[in-house]
Structures are given as structure tokens and as C-alpha cells.
N, C-alpha and C positions, 0 to 999 in steps of 0.2 A: 358416423359417430365421432370421428376425430375432430371434425369441425364443430360439432355440438359441444364437445368437452372443452375445446379451446375457447369457444365463445363464453361458456359458463365460467371458466377460469379467469378470463379477462374481466368479465362483468362483476365478479365477486372478489377479485383480488386473491385468489387461491391458486395453488399449483395444480397441474393436471393430475398428479398422484393424489392430492387431497380431494379433488373433484371425484375421481373414481371411487375412492374410499367412502366419501359421503353419499354418493348415489347408491352404492351397495347398502350402506347403513340405513338411509332414509327409506328405500323401497322395502327392505327387509322388515322394518318396523311397521310401516303402514299396511303392508300385505298380511303380516301376522295378525294385525287387528281385524282386517277385513275377513279373513278366513278362520279366525279363532284357532289358528294352528301356528306352529313354529315354521316360519318361512325364511329361507336363506337365499339372498339374491347376490350374484357375483358376476364378474366379467370373465369371459374366456380370453384366451390369448389373442383372438381375432376381434376383441372388444365387443363381442355379442353378449348381451345380458341373458343370464340364465337364472330362473327362479325355481326352487324346489321346496315343496311343502312337506312337512313330516307329520305323520299321524300314527298313533299307537292303537292298534286294533287287536284285542285278544292277546296282548303281550308282545305283539309283533309290530315293529316299526315299518310303516309303509311310506314310500316316497311318491309324490305326485309332481311331475314337471308341469309348471304353469305356462300358459301361452302369454308371455309378457308383451309382445307387440300389440295384442288386443287390449290388455289391461292398461298399458302405459299410454294409450291414446286418450284416456279419460282426463278431462280438464282438471278435475279435483286433484289427481295425482301429480300432474305437472305443476300446479300451484303449490302443492305441498313441498315438492322438491325445491322450488324457488325460495319458499319461505325458510326451508331447512338450511339451504346454502347461505342465505342472507344471515341467518342466526350464527352459523359456523364462522362466517367471515368476521362478524362483530366480536365473537368470543376470541377469535385469533388476535384481533386488534387489542382487546382488553388484556390478554396475556402479554402482548408486546409492550404496552404502555404501563402496566401495573407496577413494574419495578421502579418507576420514576415518581411514585407517590411520595409526598413529603419533601420533594426537591424544589429548588428555586427555578422558576421559569419567567422569561420576559415575553411580553406579548403586546400587540397593538390593539387598542380599542377600536372595534369596527361597528359596534351597534349597541342598542339599549332597547329592551322591550317595554311594553306599557307598565310592567311592575318594577321597572328600573333595574332589572338584572342586566349585567354587562356581558357582552359577547366579545371575546378576545381571540384574535388570530395569533397563534404561537407555533413554535417549531421545537417541540420537545425532543424529537429525533431529527438529526440533521437531514435537511432537504425534504422533510415531511411536514407540511403545514396543515394544522387542524384548527377547528373552531372550538373553543372552550367557553364555559359560562362561569361567571363570578356572581353568585346570588347577592341581592341587596343586603341581606342580613350578614354577609361575610365582608362587608365594607364598613369601615369606621364611620360613625355618625358625623364626624367633623369633615369627612371627605365625600359625602354623598351629594353634596351640592358645591357650587363654586368653580366648576370647570376643571377640577383635578383629574377627571377621567373623560376629557373631551375626545371626540373622534380623531383618530390618527395618532394619539399619544401613546408612547411606549412606557409600560409600567411593569414593575416586578410583582410576582404573585407566588403564593405557596400552592403547590399542586396537592390539593386536598384528597381527591378521590377519582378513580377511574372505574366505570361500571357500565354494564350493558343495560339499555332501556328500550322500551317499545314506544314508538311515536306513530300514532294512528295505525297500529298493527304492524309497523315495520321496525325491525331491530335496528338500533343505532348505538354508536359509541358516545358515552357522555363523560366529559372531562370537567371536573368541578374545581375551581380555583378559589382562593380566599386571600384577604389582605389583613386578617386579624390574628393570625396564628403567631405564637411565640417562635415557632420554627422559622418563620419568614425573617425575623430579626437575625437569627443565627446564620441562616444561609446567605443573607445579604452581606453580613459582615465577612463571612468566609470568601464570598465572591470578590470582595474588595481587598482581602488580605493577599491575594495572589500567591506568591511562592512561600509565604510564611504560614499559610493555612494549615499545613500538616503539623507544624511545630507548636501551634497554639490551640489549646482546648478551651472551648467557651460554651456557655449555656445561658439562655435567657430564662431567668427564674420568675420574673413577673413582667406583665405588660399591661399598661393602661393605654389602650388604643387611642392615638391622637394626642397623648400627653407625655407619657414616659415609659421607657423600657429599661429594666434593670438586668444587666448582663454580668455574669462572672467569667473571668478569663484567667488563664494561668500565666500570661505574659502581657506586657503593655501592648495595647493595640495602636496602630498608626492613627494619628489624628485625622488624616484624610479619609480613612475607612469609616470612622465614626461619623464624620461630617456628611459623607456620601449617603449613609443609611439614614441619618437624621433628615436630610433633604428629601429623600425618596418617600419616607414614611410620614414626614411632617410631625415628628415627635422627638423628644429628647432621648438620646441613648446614654444611659449612665453605666459606666463600666467599673467594676470592682475587681482588683487583682487578688487572687487567692493562690495558695500553694497547690491545691488540688480541688477538683470539683466535688461537691457533695454527692 
């Protein structure tokens, strides 16, 4: 059992404790459905699985110990466990990456599908490279052609959404990026402000993608930061100084 648990943990990117907990949960759920009774499955200290079915007869709760080795040999149950663990692993990744939504990410263009959606390799968490997608409708019309997103190019993106999806019945993590958000203008400017970022408040109030972005700021922004964002987005960044943001 130790080797099986270690193998499952390595395959699904979960800890051994998480594997034990999810095996108990998965088998409890499916056996309860099979028997139409409440079934509790748990590991003993020697890692032997124990299953107990509870049934109420005449107001008395009866317990029935199930023969799990016979039940667990069924292919259906094994497949259910693999699917359950795959889903748990994906939801764990979603919880890990969800806090990074609306942030700036830099990624390398590595592909484009027949619908012209971009595939981007990025490192949202240090030393963890993942593949994200930037849909065609999240790219400005002026930049959909002309080589602005050629293979191998490094580009800035707004992390729009992190969610679990099913691909041919297999749970997967989906990270969606975009290039049209007003937030992208703000995060790019802050990225180039460096040490002044915490002292300057700014907000992009309007963005005409590919033409102009209007930004309000509480202090003068360095010209090099404005130029850097202008070049990355291929649009004019117009900054207005205000005492406080509306």
C-alpha cells in the first residue's frame, strides 16, 4: 500500500496525506451510492482500508463491515479513483494560482491554434512553468497580424482567469490571458516604476486598444516608464496628474 500511495502522490502532484484523505472520501462516496447506504471508508494505522456500511432497521443502527479487497478489484472503482484524484489535483492548482488573477505576467509565445488563439509559456509562480491561452478576441485588432506575436517573442499579459476545465473527460487547469484590459496598462506602468510604485497611485480610466490609454496618476510618472508601456502595447499612453483618484 505504501508504494501505491507514493505512486499516486507522484502522479497527481499531491502529498501522501492528501492521497489518503481523498481515497477515503472517494471510496466512501461511490460505495454509498452502490449500496444506497451511508458507507464510511478509512485507513487503519497499518494502512489497511476498512469499509463500514450503516443501516437503520427498526430504529436500530446496524453496521456491516464490507469486504473491500473484493470490491476494490473492480475496474470501475479504480478508474473512479484516478478521475477523482485528477480532479482534486486540478482544484489544488486552481487554488494555488487563483490569487494571481488580474496581475501582470510575462510569457513566451509558443504556439497558435487554427482559430488563432495564442499559447503562452509563462512562470506565474517562480520555477513553475505552465502553458496559458490568450484567446483571439482578447488581442487588439491592430496586433492580430503583422508579427507582433511571433513564435519565441516575450510579451506582457493580463492574467484574466484561472479555472478548472475538462478536456476529453480529463480535468485540466486553464489559465486565460488577455491584452485588452485596462488593468494591463496599470500593471505595466507599475512594473516600470520600480521603487516609486508604492508612492504613486494610478488608474487607467479609458483604453482605446491600439490607439490610446488615458491614465490618472497622483504624481508625475517617469518618461521612460510611459515610453516602455507605449512600445509594448503599441498605443499612446496619456497621463493626467490629479490630487487624488476618483
